[in-house]
N, C-alpha and C positions, 0 to 999 in steps of 0.2 A: 368332803373327800375322805377316802379311806386313809387312816393314819399311817399305815405301812407304806402306801403309795406316796403320801406326802413326805415321809421320811426318805424314800428313795429319790424323790425329786430334789430334796434338800442336799443329799449326798452328791447327786450329779452336779448341782450348782456349785458345791464346794470343790468338786474335782475340776470343773471348768476354771474356777477362780484360782486354784492351785497351779494349774497349767499356765494360766496367764501370768501368775507371779514368776514362775520359772522362766517363761519366755521374755518377760519384761526385764528380769535381772540379767539374762544373757545379753539382751540388747543394750543394757546400761554399760556393758564392757567396751563399747565402741562409741566414740563421740558422735559419729554420724547418725547412729541409731538410738542414742541415749534418750532424746526427747520422745520418740515413739515408744520406746520401752517403758518410760515413765508413765505415759498415758495408758498403755496396755495394762501395766500393773495396777494403776489406779482404777481402771475399769473392772479388773478382777476383784479388787476390794469392794467396789460398789455392788457388784453381783453378790458377794458374800454377805455384805451387810443387809441388803434388802431381802435376800433369801432367808436369812436368820429371822428378820423381823416378821415376815409373813408366813414362813413355813415351819418354824420351830414350834414344837409342842412339848409340854412337860409330861411327866409320868401319868398325869390324869387326863391327858389329851387336850389341855387348855392352851390357847395361844399366849404369846408374851403379854399383850395388852399394853397399857400406858402409852398408847401411840402419840398422844398429844405431847407428853414430856419428851419422848424419843425424837420426834420430828422437830420439836422446838429446839432441842439441843443440836440436832444435825444442821438446821438452818443457821443458828447462831454461829456454830463452829465453821460452817462453810463461808459465811460472810466475813468472819474474822480472818480465816486463812487466806481467802481470796484477796482481801484488802492488804493484808500483810505482805503477800507475795508480790503484789503489784507495786507496792510503795518501798520495799526494802532496797537499800543501796548495797552495792557489792561489798563495801567495807563492813556492812552489818550482817552479811550473809552467814559468817560463822556463829554469831550470836543467835540468829534465827534457827539455824540447824541445831544448835545446842538446846534451845528452848523447846523446839518441837520434839527432839529426842527425849528431853526430860518429861514431857507430857506422856509419852509412851510408857516410860518407867513408872510414872505416877499412876497410870491406869492399871498396870500390872499389880502394883502395891495395893491399890484400892480393891481389886478383885480378891486378893488374899485377906484383906481386912473384913470385907463383906462375908466371905466364906467362913472365916473364923467366927464371926458373929453368929452365923447360922449354926455352927457347932455348939456355941454357947447356949443356944436356945433350943436344944434338944436334937440337933442334927447328929448323924452318926458318920464316923470316918475311921478308916483303918490308918495304920502308920504311914503307908505310902501317900495317902491323900494329905495327911497332916504335913508330911515332909515336903510335898509339892506346894502347899500353902506357904510354908515357912521359906522355901527357896524363892518363890515368887515375891514374897514380902521383902526379903533381904536384897535380892538382886535388883528388883524394881525400885526399891527405895534408894539404894546406892546410885543407880542410874539417874534417878530423879534429882537427888541433891547434888550429885556430881555434875550433872548437866547444867543445873542452875548456876553452880559455881563457875563452870567453864564458860557459861554465858557471860558472867561477870568478868571472867578471865579474858575474854575477847575484848571487852571494853577496856580492861586494864592494859592489854596489849596495845590498843590504840593510844591510850594515854601515855604509855611509855614511849612509843614511837613519836608522839607529838611533844615529848619532853615535858609533859604535864605531871608526870609521876616519876620520881627518882628512885624510890625504894619499893621493895616487894616484901609483903608480910611472910614470915617463915618461922614456924615454931622450932625450937631446938629438939633434936632427936625425933623428928616427925616420923621417920621410918619405924622406929620402935613403938611409938604411940599407935600408929596404924596397925601394926601386927598385934599389939595387945588388944585393941578394940575388936579385931576380927576373931581372935581367940576367945574373947568373952562372948561374942555373938554366937560362935559355933557351940560353945559350952551351954549357953542358954537354950539354943535350939535342941541340943541333946536332952537337956532337962525337960523341955516341952514334950519331946517325943516319948519319953519314958515315964512321965508322971500322969496320974489321973486324979481328979479332973484336970484339964488343961487350964493353967493359970493365965488369966487375961493380963495380969500385971506383968508377968514375964514376957508375954507376947508383945505388949506395947513398949516394954523396955528394949526388946530386940528391934522394934521399929525405930525407936529413938536413937539407938546406937548405930543402926544402919544409916540413918540420916547423918549422924555425926561422921561416920566413916566416909560417906560420899563427899562431905565437905573437906575432911582431912586428906582424902585421896587426891584432890585436885588443887587445893589451895597453895601448895608450894610452887605452882607454875610461875616461872619468872625468876629473876635474880641472876647474879653473876655466875652461878654454877649451872646454868640451864641452857642447853641448846634450844634455839628459838623454834625448832621443829616439834617441840613437845605438844603444842596446842592441837595440831591435826591428829596426833597420835591419841590424845586423851578423848577427843571427840569420836574418833573411830572406835576406840575401846568401849566407851559408854554406849555407843550405838549397838555394839555386839551384846552388851549387857541387857539392853532393852529388848532385843530380839530373843535372848535366852529367857527373860522373864515372861515374855508373851508366849513362848513355847510351853512354859510351865502352866500358864493359863489354859493352853490347849489340852494338856494332860488332865487338868482339873475338870474341865467341862467335856472331855472326850470330843473335842471339836477339831476335826482334821485340818480345816483350812487355817485355823488359828495356830495349830501346831506347825503346819507347813510354813506359814509366813514367818513365824518366830524363828524356826530353824534356819530359813534362808537368810533372814536379817542377821541372826547371831553368827552363823558361819561366815557370811560375807564380811561382816565387821571384823571378825577374828582374823580372817586371812589378810584383810587390808591392814590390820594392826601389825601383824607379823611382818608383812612386806615393808611397812614404814619403819618398823624397828630395825629391820635389816638395812634399810637405807640410812639409818642413823647409827648403825653399829651398836645397837642397844639390845639387850636380851628382853624377851617378853616377861620373864620373871622380875626383872628390874622395874618394868612398868607396872605390873600387877600389884606389887607390894608398895606402891605409892612413892617410887623414887623418881618422879618427874623432877628434872633439874639435875640429874646426874648424881655423882657420889658426894658432892659437896666438899670433898677434901682437897681437890686440886685447885690450886690458885692460878689465876690467869697471869702468865708471865709472857704472853705473846706481845710482840712489838713489831711495828712496821719495819723498823731497821733501815729506813731510808727517808729521803726527803719527799714529802707529798707535793706533787706538781699540779697546780691548777691549770685548767684550760678554758677556752671560751667557746661560745656557740658557733662562731664563724670558723674557728680552727677545727672544731668537731665536724662541721659541715664539709670542710675540705677533705678531711680524712675519710669520711663516709663516701664522698663523691669519687675518690680514687681507689676505693676498695673494690675487690672482686667478690668477697664473701663476708657477710656480717651475721653475727649471732647475737640475739637479744635475750638477756636473762631477766625475766620479771620477778618481782618479789612483792611482799605486802605493801611496801611503799608505793608501788604502782597503783594498788587499790585505794590507798589513802588519798593519793593525788587525783584519782579517777582519770588517769591518763591513758587508759587502754585504747580509746578512740584515736587519741593523738599519735600513739606509737604505731597504730595501724596505718595512719596517714603517712608517717615516715617510711614504714615498710613499703607502701604502695609507690612512693616517690623513688625509693632506691631500686625497686624492681623495674620501674619504667626506664631506668638507666642501665638495665642489664645486670644489676648486682644481685647475687644470690642472698636471700635472707631466711634465716630460721630462728625459731624460739627454743631455747633450752629450758626444759621444765624439770626442776628438782622435785622428787616425789613428795617432799614435805615442805615445799615453799608455800607461804601464806599461812592462814590460820584455820584451815580445814582441808580434808582430803580433796584434791582436785581443784583447789581454790583458783589457781592460775588458769587452769583450763576453762573454768566457768567464766572468769573475768575476760579472757581473750575471746571466748565464744560470743560474749555480749557485744564485742566490737566487730564481729563477723570476720575474725581472723580464720583463715583456712585451717581445718584440722590437720591437713598434711604438713603444715609448717611447724606444728608442735611436736618436738622430739624429746623423748625421755632421756634422762641422764646417761643410762648405760649405752644408748645408741649414739649419743652426740659427743661424749667426752673425747673420743679419739679425733674428732674433727677440729677441736680448738687449735691444734698445732698448725693447721693449714688455713686458719681464719685471720683475716686482715684486721678487723675491728670487732670487739665485743662490747656491747652496751649493757651495763649492769644497772637496772632501773629499780631502785627500792629494795634490792636484795643485799644481804650482808653475810650472815653466817654460812650460807650455802656456797659461797665462793671464797671462804677464808682459808688460805693455804696452811694456817696453823693446824687444821684438822689432819694434815699430812705430816707436817714438819715438827710440831711442838708437842712432845709427850705430856708436858705439864698443862696443856690447854684443856679446858673442860670439854671441848668439842673434838679432841683428838680421836681419830679413828672413824669419825663420821664421813662417809663418802660425800665428796663435794663436786661441783662443776669445775672443770679444769680451765677456768677463764684465764688464769695467770700464764698459761702456755701459749696463748695467742700472741700475734704480733703487737697489737695495741689494745689496752683495756680502758674504756671510759666509764667511770662510775658516776651516776647521777644521784646525788644526795643533797638534802636540804642543809645539813650541817655535818660537822666532823664527829658527831656523837656516835657512840658504839651502837651495835645492832641490838636485837632483842635479847641475845645471850649476855649482853653487858661486857663484851670483851673487844679489844682492839682487833682490827683486821690487817693482817700482814700485807695483804695485797696492795693496800693504799700506798705503801712505800716502795713498791717494786718499780724498777726503771721503765717498764713498759705500761705503767698505769698512770692515768690522769684523772683528776676530779673536776666534774662539771657542776 
């Protein structure tokens, strides 16, 4: 086949794939169409991969070759991915998202390493190409090491909630250390750009420091000065890093579909990160410079200020039976208990008695973006019953009973009332404004942020 015609076919395939990416991403914005959108985007990626394998030609007109290695890798990856997706528990979903995201960053970093090796063996590149290689290396490596640490961080979150882990590792002055590392990385990148020949020692030093920064960037997650919502923020931010690194790979290879996919992932991840930062009343600058866990200076002086009142299952049942409106607030504890199916049964029983039931979803509840939505969707809870914080907060004042299941920091009134609290200013669900609040907890331990919840001592709150 004529090489120019083959190139045209390849570009058409890339255009189709890019359109499917955009359409799939648009559909992901609605829970009802999210599954179909995911499949459409995956089909677009499949088209792009196979079009590249069979239609791409180098400058000499030769095909890619190495088909045995390529398809062996595809088959192995498909088997691992399929089995992992089928067996993963909802409590482990954040770890899987972090791990898969880290693999994307690792691929982008490996592309930069391979292309730099090509330059070392006689390849030619202008400053723009070298800058693209370095950008892909730094961003991809930070995304990889940061995602692996957040993978571990999700395990740490589980250990903390199970009271298996009491302390969180934190280096002193970690903000300053992070800034120093990045300044050194940028300085070394400048040295690489302006020096001839390009020193491989400096290149791999940049790689090592980027790995270190990714670790230092995420490792402070947890501890008494950290809002529990940091985990979904860091996962979203690292996802945007991976997309940006992939986009640099698209620039490097002049590959339009790689560029389009990277830009979509990077921009979507960034917008989601900004939205979640707003939901936490945190600035994006605060997040980018490794300040997960807040300022660290504020001490927790929050106190329940009242007597904590226990309740029983039978008393809770009576309250629910005579209620007209019930709002359920799910949190990470619901995932740990794997109680999503049980709460759906409770919802069905209440609705059969003519009681209105809704779910209040805090934007950063759980350990990844949309964690509660995915959890409840698994139990076949109707999408129409999932209401975001901004839409439902005014309804708490007219609600008879609020069930708080495994959530803590996102309903803590200290965020409104206590300027000394680490979570002060973070928008919360106004559960305390309802007639009765019933909190389901395994123990009286603090939440993931490590602070007391004022709500527990309120006169309208009872502990089950």
